[in-house]
Every structure is written in C-alpha cells, then in structure tokens.
C-alpha positions as CSV (number, residue, x, y, z in Angstrom):
1,M,92.0,136.3,44.0
2,T,92.3,133.4,46.2
3,K,89.4,131.2,45.8
4,R,87.9,129.5,48.8
5,V,84.9,127.1,49.6
6,V,83.7,127.1,52.5
7,L,81.5,124.1,53.6
8,L,79.0,124.4,56.6
9,R,76.9,121.9,58.1
10,H,73.9,122.8,59.0
11,A,73.2,124.2,62.9
12,K,71.7,122.1,65.6
13,A,68.0,120.7,64.5
14,E,64.9,119.5,66.4
15,R,63.7,115.8,65.4
16,P,60.0,116.3,66.4
17,A,57.7,112.8,65.6
18,R,55.8,112.8,62.9
19,I,57.7,115.4,60.7
20,A,59.6,114.5,57.6
21,D,63.1,114.8,57.6
22,F,63.0,117.7,55.1
23,E,61.1,119.6,57.1
24,R,63.1,119.5,60.6
25,P,63.5,123.2,61.9
26,L,66.4,124.1,64.1
27,T,66.8,124.4,67.7
28,A,67.0,127.5,69.6
29,R,70.5,126.4,70.0
30,G,70.8,125.9,66.2
31,Y,69.7,129.5,65.6
32,A,72.3,131.0,68.0
33,D,75.0,129.0,66.2
34,A,73.8,129.9,62.9
35,G,74.3,133.5,63.7
36,A,77.6,133.2,65.4
37,A,78.8,130.9,62.3
38,G,77.9,134.3,60.1
39,A,79.4,136.5,62.7
40,W,82.9,134.2,62.8
41,L,82.8,134.2,58.5
42,A,82.5,138.0,58.7
43,N,85.1,138.4,61.2
44,A,87.6,136.0,59.2
45,G,87.0,137.8,56.0
46,H,85.2,135.1,54.7
47,L,82.3,136.7,52.9
48,P,80.7,134.8,50.6
49,S,79.9,135.9,47.0
50,A,77.9,133.0,46.3
51,V,76.3,130.5,48.7
52,I,74.7,126.9,47.7
53,C,72.4,125.5,50.1
54,S,70.6,122.5,50.5
55,P,66.2,123.3,50.3
56,A,65.8,121.7,53.5
57,K,64.2,123.7,56.7
58,R,67.1,123.5,58.9
59,T,69.6,124.4,55.9
60,R,67.5,127.5,54.7
61,Q,67.2,128.6,58.4
62,T,71.0,127.6,58.8
63,W,71.8,130.1,56.0
64,H,69.1,132.5,57.5
65,G,70.9,132.5,60.6
66,V,74.2,133.0,59.1
67,A,73.2,135.8,57.0
68,L,72.2,138.1,59.9
69,G,75.0,137.4,61.8
70,M,77.1,138.8,58.6
71,A,74.5,141.3,58.6
72,E,72.9,140.1,55.4
73,T,68.9,139.7,54.4
74,P,68.6,136.3,52.2
75,V,65.7,135.8,49.9
76,G,65.2,132.9,47.5
77,R,63.4,129.8,46.7
78,A,64.3,126.1,45.6
79,G,66.1,126.1,42.3
80,V,66.1,129.9,42.0
81,E,69.5,132.3,42.7
82,V,68.7,135.8,43.9
83,Q,71.2,138.6,44.8
84,V,69.9,141.2,47.3
85,G,71.4,144.3,48.1
86,G,74.7,143.5,47.2
87,G,75.0,140.2,49.0
88,P,76.1,136.9,48.0
89,V,74.2,134.9,45.1
90,V,72.1,132.4,46.7
91,S,70.9,129.4,45.2
92,Y,68.9,126.6,46.9
93,E,69.8,123.4,45.2
94,P,68.2,119.8,45.9
95,G,71.1,118.0,45.3
96,V,72.5,119.4,47.9
97,Y,70.1,117.8,50.1
98,D,70.6,113.8,49.0
99,G,73.8,114.1,47.0
100,D,77.0,112.8,47.7
101,A,80.4,114.3,47.9
102,S,81.0,113.8,44.5
103,E,77.6,115.5,43.5
104,L,78.6,118.6,46.1
105,L,81.8,119.2,44.1
106,D,80.2,119.0,40.3
107,L,77.8,121.9,42.2
108,I,81.0,123.8,43.1
109,R,82.6,123.0,39.6
110,R,79.6,125.1,38.2
111,V,80.1,128.1,40.2
112,D,80.7,131.6,37.9
113,P,84.0,131.8,37.6
114,E,84.1,135.6,38.9
115,M,83.4,134.4,42.7
116,G,85.9,134.2,45.1
117,V,84.2,132.9,47.8
118,V,81.5,129.9,47.6
119,L,79.8,129.0,51.1
120,L,77.7,125.4,50.8
121,I,75.6,124.6,53.5
122,G,74.7,121.1,53.4
123,H,74.2,117.9,55.7
124,N,76.7,114.7,56.8
125,P,77.9,112.6,55.6
126,S,78.2,114.4,52.1
127,I,79.2,117.6,53.7
128,S,82.3,115.8,55.6
129,G,83.4,113.3,53.0
130,L,83.5,116.5,50.5
131,S,86.1,118.2,52.8
132,Q,87.9,114.9,53.1
133,L,87.9,114.5,49.5
134,L,89.4,118.0,49.1
135,D,92.1,117.4,51.5
136,P,92.3,113.8,52.6
137,V,95.5,114.7,55.1
138,H,93.8,117.4,56.9
139,A,90.4,117.4,57.0
140,D,88.5,115.9,60.4
141,P,88.7,112.1,60.1
142,D,85.4,112.8,62.4
143,G,83.5,115.1,60.2
144,L,82.0,118.4,60.7
145,R,79.7,118.8,63.9
146,T,76.5,120.7,63.5
147,S,77.6,124.3,62.7
148,G,81.0,122.9,62.2
149,I,82.8,124.9,59.6
150,A,85.6,124.1,57.0
151,V,87.7,126.5,54.7
152,H,89.1,125.1,51.6
153,R,91.6,126.8,49.7
154,L,91.2,126.2,45.7
155,S,94.8,125.4,44.8
156,A,93.8,126.5,40.8
157,E,92.4,129.5,39.1
158,R,89.1,128.1,38.2
159,W,86.3,126.7,39.8
160,T,86.1,123.9,37.1
161,E,89.6,122.7,37.9
162,I,88.5,122.2,41.7
163,G,88.9,118.0,42.4
164,P,90.3,115.5,45.1
165,G,92.8,116.9,46.9
166,R,92.8,120.2,45.2
167,A,91.5,122.1,48.1
168,P,93.8,122.2,51.1
169,L,92.3,123.1,54.5
170,D,92.9,126.4,55.3
171,G,90.7,127.0,58.3
172,A,88.1,125.2,60.2
173,H,85.4,126.4,63.3
174,T,82.3,125.0,65.1
175,A,80.2,128.1,66.0
176,R,78.6,127.1,69.5
177,S,76.5,129.6,71.7
C-alpha cells in the first residue's frame, strides 16, 4: 500500500473585529470550498484513514465541510481521537495551530503504521512549509492558498521514515467554489 500525506490549508476565513484568531469562522465561500475539497479528495481516491487537524475554529469547520464533501460525519474534540462509522480516525492537535513545519512532520511520524492516507489540515506558513520540506523541488514556492491541497507520496514504507525530501509531490489542487 502506498502511503500518502494530504496537506490542506484551511478554507477562507472571516476576520471579524474583536474575535481572537483561534475563533475565526469560515466565510460562506470557505464552507463551499471545504465541501469542494472533500469531493475532490473522494474523486481522486485520497480518502483519509487518519485526519490530523488544528483545533482552531476555521480548521475544524474546514474538516467538517471536507467530511461532508466526502459523505462522512466527523465527531471529536481537542486531543481526542475518534472513529465514526468506518470513517477516518480524527485527532485535533493543538500543535497544528502554532507549530512549525518540523513539528507537523513529527505529528505525521506518530501516525499508526496501518494508516494509508493521512490528511493534515492546518495553517500557513507551516502547512506550506511542510509541503516544501517534503518535496523542495516540486512544492509550490508561493505556498498553498486557502483550500489548497498538496498530495505527497511517501517514498518509504513507514510513517516514522517520513522526512525532508522523502515524500514527492504527487498532486495538487485548489478547491474554489
């Protein structure tokens, strides 16, 4: 089984006054784009067996939209892994919100070895930085846009072996409604 890590930058979020960055919600376009991202992932055959998601409101809402787009029903809370109806194991990890690319890489290294496709939903600059770390030659030097997807193929058999230059870019997409 070929292992893949799918990196997804959260969908378009609002910037309301007096709302903490962590609590920023998606815009109407963001909700639509998240669903479109989920549909693209399903159609491309990249259904995740594990999801690692920032606990920030906009990333949680992105995941819920993606899951709906893939016809899944996500459930969970920060720091808790859940699996619903045969869907992916979902983990809301605080380190995705404020971690750098190397910290995100460490989260992937801890994924259950049986998992084939890991979806990581996060923020810039770390999510784009991780894509560039995994494939410095082919990753978009401008980074992922909102709802941007980068699919990387693991060149090793175990998640513990993922590292700089060890997961070539295997596809990219930007979901826009």
